[in-house]
PDB file of N, CA, C and O in Angstrom, chain B, residues numbered from 101:
ATOM      1  N   MET B 101       7.491  -5.290 -10.506  1.00  0.00           N
ATOM      2  CA  MET B 101       8.711  -5.984 -11.194  1.00  0.00           C
ATOM      3  C   MET B 101       9.120  -7.473 -10.664  1.00  0.00           C
ATOM      4  O   MET B 101       9.592  -8.458 -11.233  1.00  0.00           O
ATOM      5  N   ALA B 102       8.713  -7.184  -9.262  1.00  0.00           N
ATOM      6  CA  ALA B 102       9.786  -8.466  -8.621  1.00  0.00           C
ATOM      7  C   ALA B 102       8.747  -9.654  -9.682  1.00  0.00           C
ATOM      8  O   ALA B 102       9.388 -10.426 -10.395  1.00  0.00           O
ATOM      9  N   HIS B 103       7.544  -9.714  -9.713  1.00  0.00           N
ATOM     10  CA  HIS B 103       7.605 -11.439 -10.677  1.00  0.00           C
ATOM     11  C   HIS B 103       8.135 -11.192 -11.721  1.00  0.00           C
ATOM     12  O   HIS B 103       8.134 -12.204 -12.421  1.00  0.00           O
ATOM     13  N   VAL B 104       8.759 -10.062 -12.369  1.00  0.00           N
ATOM     14  CA  VAL B 104       9.900 -10.340 -13.486  1.00  0.00           C
ATOM     15  C   VAL B 104      10.772 -10.396 -13.458  1.00  0.00           C
ATOM     16  O   VAL B 104      11.193 -10.941 -14.478  1.00  0.00           O
ATOM     17  N   THR B 105      11.930  -9.974 -12.425  1.00  0.00           N
ATOM     18  CA  THR B 105      12.720 -10.882 -11.331  1.00  0.00           C
ATOM     19  C   THR B 105      12.629 -12.116 -11.247  1.00  0.00           C
ATOM     20  O   THR B 105      13.487 -12.858 -11.727  1.00  0.00           O
ATOM     21  N   ARG B 106      11.255 -12.674 -10.434  1.00  0.00           N
ATOM     22  CA  ARG B 106      11.800 -13.990 -10.588  1.00  0.00           C
ATOM     23  C   ARG B 106      11.612 -14.918 -11.649  1.00  0.00           C
ATOM     24  O   ARG B 106      12.282 -15.951 -11.665  1.00  0.00           O
ATOM     25  N   ILE B 107      10.745 -14.660 -12.575  1.00  0.00           N
ATOM     26  CA  ILE B 107      10.585 -14.977 -14.203  1.00  0.00           C
ATOM     27  C   ILE B 107      12.170 -15.453 -14.496  1.00  0.00           C
ATOM     28  O   ILE B 107      12.582 -16.605 -14.626  1.00  0.00           O
ATOM     29  N   LEU B 108      13.034 -14.013 -14.565  1.00  0.00           N
ATOM     30  CA  LEU B 108      14.338 -14.391 -14.952  1.00  0.00           C
ATOM     31  C   LEU B 108      15.152 -15.245 -14.233  1.00  0.00           C
ATOM     32  O   LEU B 108      16.048 -15.927 -14.731  1.00  0.00           O
ATOM     33  N   SER B 109      14.816 -15.209 -12.951  1.00  0.00           N
ATOM     34  CA  SER B 109      15.867 -16.203 -11.938  1.00  0.00           C
ATOM     35  C   SER B 109      15.588 -17.626 -12.675  1.00  0.00           C
ATOM     36  O   SER B 109      16.517 -18.353 -13.025  1.00  0.00           O
ATOM     37  N   GLN B 110      14.356 -17.920 -12.856  1.00  0.00           N
ATOM     38  CA  GLN B 110      14.024 -19.177 -13.455  1.00  0.00           C
ATOM     39  C   GLN B 110      14.764 -19.275 -14.908  1.00  0.00           C
ATOM     40  O   GLN B 110      15.396 -20.320 -15.066  1.00  0.00           O
ATOM     41  N   ILE B 111      14.780 -18.433 -15.896  1.00  0.00           N
ATOM     42  CA  ILE B 111      14.718 -18.733 -16.853  1.00  0.00           C
ATOM     43  C   ILE B 111      16.436 -18.764 -16.707  1.00  0.00           C
ATOM     44  O   ILE B 111      16.936 -19.688 -17.349  1.00  0.00           O
ATOM     45  N   GLU B 112      17.359 -17.946 -16.004  1.00  0.00           N
ATOM     46  CA  GLU B 112      18.417 -18.476 -15.496  1.00  0.00           C
ATOM     47  C   GLU B 112      18.986 -19.884 -15.070  1.00  0.00           C
ATOM     48  O   GLU B 112      20.089 -20.406 -15.229  1.00  0.00           O
ATOM     49  N   ARG B 113      17.911 -20.268 -14.518  1.00  0.00           N
ATOM     50  CA  ARG B 113      18.221 -21.615 -13.712  1.00  0.00           C
ATOM     51  C   ARG B 113      17.769 -22.952 -14.823  1.00  0.00           C
ATOM     52  O   ARG B 113      17.433 -24.104 -14.548  1.00  0.00           O
ATOM     53  N   SER B 114      17.904 -22.331 -16.030  1.00  0.00           N
ATOM     54  CA  SER B 114      17.326 -23.270 -17.749  1.00  0.00           C
ATOM     55  C   SER B 114      16.055 -23.418 -16.870  1.00  0.00           C
ATOM     56  O   SER B 114      16.329 -24.409 -16.194  1.00  0.00           O
ATOM     57  N   ASP B 115      14.979 -23.053 -16.542  1.00  0.00           N
ATOM     58  CA  ASP B 115      13.651 -23.131 -16.642  1.00  0.00           C
ATOM     59  C   ASP B 115      13.137 -22.409 -17.998  1.00  0.00           C
ATOM     60  O   ASP B 115      12.633 -21.287 -17.950  1.00  0.00           O
ATOM     61  N   LEU B 116      13.288 -23.088 -19.152  1.00  0.00           N
ATOM     62  CA  LEU B 116      13.243 -22.309 -20.656  1.00  0.00           C
ATOM     63  C   LEU B 116      11.484 -22.110 -20.346  1.00  0.00           C
ATOM     64  O   LEU B 116      11.114 -20.951 -20.535  1.00  0.00           O
ATOM     65  N   SER B 117      10.591 -22.897 -19.985  1.00  0.00           N
ATOM     66  CA  SER B 117       9.055 -22.370 -19.599  1.00  0.00           C
ATOM     67  C   SER B 117       8.752 -21.715 -19.187  1.00  0.00           C
ATOM     68  O   SER B 117       7.555 -21.440 -19.266  1.00  0.00           O
ATOM     69  N   ALA B 118       9.733 -20.882 -18.344  1.00  0.00           N
ATOM     70  CA  ALA B 118       9.353 -19.661 -17.639  1.00  0.00           C
ATOM     71  C   ALA B 118       9.292 -18.317 -18.562  1.00  0.00           C
ATOM     72  O   ALA B 118       8.718 -17.279 -18.230  1.00  0.00           O
ATOM     73  N   ALA B 119      10.100 -18.568 -19.971  1.00  0.00           N
ATOM     74  CA  ALA B 119      10.065 -17.931 -21.123  1.00  0.00           C
ATOM     75  C   ALA B 119       8.638 -17.108 -21.618  1.00  0.00           C
ATOM     76  O   ALA B 119       8.380 -15.939 -21.907  1.00  0.00           O
ATOM     77  N   ASP B 120       7.826 -18.447 -21.548  1.00  0.00           N
ATOM     78  CA  ASP B 120       6.589 -18.143 -21.772  1.00  0.00           C
ATOM     79  C   ASP B 120       5.867 -17.415 -21.162  1.00  0.00           C
ATOM     80  O   ASP B 120       5.020 -16.843 -21.848  1.00  0.00           O
ATOM     81  N   GLN B 121       5.876 -17.069 -19.394  1.00  0.00           N
ATOM     82  CA  GLN B 121       5.649 -16.222 -18.940  1.00  0.00           C
ATOM     83  C   GLN B 121       6.147 -14.891 -18.962  1.00  0.00           C
ATOM     84  O   GLN B 121       5.178 -14.133 -19.002  1.00  0.00           O
ATOM     85  N   LEU B 122       6.995 -14.394 -18.956  1.00  0.00           N
ATOM     86  CA  LEU B 122       7.682 -13.393 -19.469  1.00  0.00           C
ATOM     87  C   LEU B 122       7.441 -12.607 -20.439  1.00  0.00           C
ATOM     88  O   LEU B 122       7.674 -11.406 -20.301  1.00  0.00           O
ATOM     89  N   LEU B 123       6.918 -13.117 -21.639  1.00  0.00           N
ATOM     90  CA  LEU B 123       6.752 -12.675 -22.991  1.00  0.00           C
ATOM     91  C   LEU B 123       5.447 -11.646 -22.885  1.00  0.00           C
ATOM     92  O   LEU B 123       5.403 -10.645 -23.601  1.00  0.00           O
ATOM     93  N   PRO B 124       4.293 -11.993 -21.855  1.00  0.00           N
ATOM     94  CA  PRO B 124       3.432 -11.009 -21.872  1.00  0.00           C
ATOM     95  C   PRO B 124       3.426  -9.791 -21.453  1.00  0.00           C
ATOM     96  O   PRO B 124       2.555  -8.974 -21.752  1.00  0.00           O
ATOM     97  N   PHE B 125       4.594  -9.527 -20.579  1.00  0.00           N
ATOM     98  CA  PHE B 125       5.200  -8.396 -19.783  1.00  0.00           C
ATOM     99  C   PHE B 125       6.110  -7.543 -20.639  1.00  0.00           C
ATOM    100  O   PHE B 125       6.120  -6.314 -20.563  1.00  0.00           O
ATOM    101  N   VAL B 126       6.887  -8.260 -21.473  1.00  0.00           N
ATOM    102  CA  VAL B 126       7.762  -7.676 -22.690  1.00  0.00           C
ATOM    103  C   VAL B 126       6.469  -7.199 -23.892  1.00  0.00           C
ATOM    104  O   VAL B 126       6.561  -6.071 -24.376  1.00  0.00           O
ATOM    105  N   TYR B 127       5.447  -7.993 -24.268  1.00  0.00           N
ATOM    106  CA  TYR B 127       4.764  -7.565 -25.030  1.00  0.00           C
ATOM    107  C   TYR B 127       4.391  -5.696 -24.519  1.00  0.00           C
ATOM    108  O   TYR B 127       4.848  -4.635 -24.945  1.00  0.00           O
ATOM    109  N   ASP B 128       3.377  -6.014 -23.451  1.00  0.00           N
ATOM    110  CA  ASP B 128       3.026  -5.087 -22.780  1.00  0.00           C
ATOM    111  C   ASP B 128       3.686  -3.948 -22.685  1.00  0.00           C
ATOM    112  O   ASP B 128       3.228  -2.817 -22.844  1.00  0.00           O
ATOM    113  N   GLU B 129       5.206  -4.383 -22.317  1.00  0.00           N
ATOM    114  CA  GLU B 129       6.433  -2.855 -22.331  1.00  0.00           C
ATOM    115  C   GLU B 129       5.887  -2.554 -23.790  1.00  0.00           C
ATOM    116  O   GLU B 129       4.842  -1.920 -23.936  1.00  0.00           O
ATOM    117  N   LEU B 130       6.482  -2.935 -24.657  1.00  0.00           N
ATOM    118  CA  LEU B 130       6.675  -2.555 -26.101  1.00  0.00           C
ATOM    119  C   LEU B 130       5.209  -2.067 -26.677  1.00  0.00           C
ATOM    120  O   LEU B 130       5.300  -1.276 -27.615  1.00  0.00           O
ATOM    121  N   ARG B 131       4.234  -2.319 -26.376  1.00  0.00           N
ATOM    122  CA  ARG B 131       3.058  -1.673 -26.678  1.00  0.00           C
ATOM    123  C   ARG B 131       2.569  -0.342 -26.091  1.00  0.00           C
ATOM    124  O   ARG B 131       1.803   0.485 -26.585  1.00  0.00           O
ATOM    125  N   LYS B 132       3.498  -0.349 -24.372  1.00  0.00           N
ATOM    126  CA  LYS B 132       3.532   1.396 -24.124  1.00  0.00           C
ATOM    127  C   LYS B 132       4.155   2.004 -24.616  1.00  0.00           C
ATOM    128  O   LYS B 132       3.700   3.104 -24.932  1.00  0.00           O
ATOM    129  N   LEU B 133       5.554   1.676 -24.981  1.00  0.00           N
ATOM    130  CA  LEU B 133       6.435   2.365 -25.722  1.00  0.00           C
ATOM    131  C   LEU B 133       5.909   2.705 -27.293  1.00  0.00           C
ATOM    132  O   LEU B 133       6.047   3.808 -27.821  1.00  0.00           O
ATOM    133  N   ALA B 134       5.433   1.818 -27.775  1.00  0.00           N
ATOM    134  CA  ALA B 134       4.894   2.178 -29.122  1.00  0.00           C
ATOM    135  C   ALA B 134       4.038   3.293 -29.410  1.00  0.00           C
ATOM    136  O   ALA B 134       4.208   4.173 -30.254  1.00  0.00           O
ATOM    137  N   ALA B 135       2.714   3.078 -28.267  1.00  0.00           N
ATOM    138  CA  ALA B 135       1.941   4.124 -28.053  1.00  0.00           C
ATOM    139  C   ALA B 135       2.784   5.529 -28.023  1.00  0.00           C
ATOM    140  O   ALA B 135       2.886   6.350 -28.935  1.00  0.00           O
ATOM    141  N   LEU B 136       3.366   5.569 -26.693  1.00  0.00           N
ATOM    142  CA  LEU B 136       4.199   6.820 -26.809  1.00  0.00           C
ATOM    143  C   LEU B 136       4.877   7.194 -28.016  1.00  0.00           C
ATOM    144  O   LEU B 136       4.830   8.384 -28.328  1.00  0.00           O
ATOM    145  N   ARG B 137       5.294   6.655 -28.509  1.00  0.00           N
ATOM    146  CA  ARG B 137       6.093   6.934 -30.053  1.00  0.00           C
ATOM    147  C   ARG B 137       5.012   7.693 -30.852  1.00  0.00           C
ATOM    148  O   ARG B 137       5.074   8.806 -31.376  1.00  0.00           O
ATOM    149  N   ARG B 138       4.085   6.868 -30.810  1.00  0.00           N
ATOM    150  CA  ARG B 138       3.129   7.725 -31.956  1.00  0.00           C
ATOM    151  C   ARG B 138       2.481   8.553 -31.486  1.00  0.00           C
ATOM    152  O   ARG B 138       1.897   9.278 -32.292  1.00  0.00           O
ATOM    153  N   CYS B 139       2.283   8.828 -30.009  1.00  0.00           N
ATOM    154  CA  CYS B 139       1.939  10.244 -29.534  1.00  0.00           C
ATOM    155  C   CYS B 139       2.772  11.378 -29.797  1.00  0.00           C
ATOM    156  O   CYS B 139       2.491  12.375 -30.462  1.00  0.00           O
ATOM    157  N   GLY B 140       3.952  11.070 -29.124  1.00  0.00           N
ATOM    158  CA  GLY B 140       5.082  12.029 -29.843  1.00  0.00           C
ATOM    159  C   GLY B 140       5.494  12.636 -31.489  1.00  0.00           C
ATOM    160  O   GLY B 140       5.999  13.664 -31.940  1.00  0.00           O
ATOM    161  N   SER B 141       5.009  11.476 -31.990  1.00  0.00           N
ATOM    162  CA  SER B 141       5.325  11.939 -33.098  1.00  0.00           C
ATOM    163  C   SER B 141       4.616  13.351 -34.228  1.00  0.00           C
ATOM    164  O   SER B 141       5.147  13.600 -35.310  1.00  0.00           O
TER     165      SER B 141
END
């Protein structure tokens, strides 16, 4: 999670290219949530 915090700090400092690094983490979390939702239905 420290990696995500570092990326968010970069974005906060207007390093918009860091957003490209954040996307894989967000996507992975969304996939996990969707899988849990499917299994719970």
